[in-house]
N, C-alpha and C positions, 0 to 999 in steps of 0.2 A: 612844621617849619612854621606853621601858622603859631602855634602854639609858644614856641622859642624866641617869636615875634611879639607876642603877645607878653610874654615873661619879662622881655626887655625895654618895656612899654612905648613899643613902636605904635604909631598911630593906625586908624583902621585900614588906611590906604595903603601904608607900607605891611602892613599882616597880609593884605590880599595880595600885594606885590610877591613878596614871600611865599606864600601857598601858590601863586601861580608858578614860579622857580620850581618848587618841589611836585607837581603835578605835571609839568612839560619836560624836566630834565631827562625822562626817559621814552620821550613820546615815540622815538623812530628805535628804539633798544631794538623791537623784534623786527626789522626791516633788515634783509639783507644787504649786508656790507657793501659789496658791492656796487649796489645801485644807491649807496649814502657818500661815495666818495668823489663824486663830481659836486656836493655840496662842500664837504669838508674841508676840499684842500690835500695838497700831500702832507707826511709826516703823521699819520694818523693810522695806527693798527687796527684791526678789525674790532677786538674787543671795544677800542676808543672811540670809532670812529661817529655813533650815534651821537654823543655830546654836540664836537663842532656840526656834525649835518642839522641836527636839533636848530641848534642858534644862527646858521644861515638860513635854513627855512625859515623862523621867524622875524630874520632880518629882510629877507624879501617879503614878508607879508605884512612889511610896514613898521613893527617894533623897532624904537630907537634905543631903549633903555639899555646902554652899555653891559652897563657892570651886571644885569641881568643875563644878559648875551653871553656873557665873560664868564659868566658863574655856570651857567648851562653849559656853555662847551668846555669847559675845564674840569666839570665836578668830579671827573675819574681821576685826574692828573695833579688838581693842584694847581694854583698858578698864583707867582711872587705878587701880581698885581690885584687880587682879591681883595672886596671889602668886606664889611662882615659879611653881608648876604651871600657872597661865594663862599667865604669858609664857613657859614653855617649849611649850605648846600652839600659842599665837600662832606661834611660830617653825617649829614643827613644820608646821605647816599650810602654811606659804609654802616652806618649807626643802624639803618631800618632795621625795623622787631621782626618781619619775616625772612632775613637772612637765616639759614639754620647752622652759623656756624659760630663758635666764640661767644654764646648766647649770653653767660654770663657776665662775660668782660666786657662784651656792647652794652649790654642792660647795665652797667655798673657806669660805663665811659657816659652815655645818657644820662644817666641820674646825676653825673654833673654838671650838667648843659642848663642855662647857659651860663652859668656862676663860674665856673672853670675852663672857659673856650680855650687859652692860651695849653693850659696842662692836657686838655685832650684832643686839641689840633695837633700836638708834638706825639701824643699816642697813636692816635690812627695814622698819620703820615709816616710813623715811623714802620710801625705795623704793615703799612700800605706797602711801603720800601721792602721792606724786609723778606714780605712775603715774593715779592717779584726776583729780589737777588737771588734767594733762596731755590728758585726755581730757574736759574739762568737766564732772565728774561732782561730785556733792555728797559734800561728807565727813562721814560719821556724827559728831554731836557725840562720842561716847566715843572716837571713833580721834585726836579734835585735844586730848581733855582726857589719852588716854592717850600723846600725842607730849609732850606740854606736861610731862608728869612724868619720861618717858625719857630728855628731851633739857635737862632742867632742870640745870647745873651744880652 
């Protein structure tokens, strides 16, 4: 996240903010989902609950940066109200080099950033949604609305 922020020419404080989003978005990923539901609220499946729970915990701790909180809450689903920070956190979550699937394809997508943000957003959202549909999984409403926003001509 910090590298992309630097390449985009963002100032130092914004780069730190982006790195904070990257470092915090999965802070509660290993917590039992049942322990996170009271923070996240209704509507979040077990694999997704850590994002909104983390954002709520940060809010309780005094963080008032709504763009950052939305990015963290919806980094797995996407959200139609994402700004650039949210879009890049969504991409970073999927394109993280340590993941063991589609290694070459994801490396190619990473190499296109930050210049081809729109093209990579479409490719990542399409792949995430297709994987869920192929498994017969429900789509989060935010994912549908996010797709409709990024895929609109």
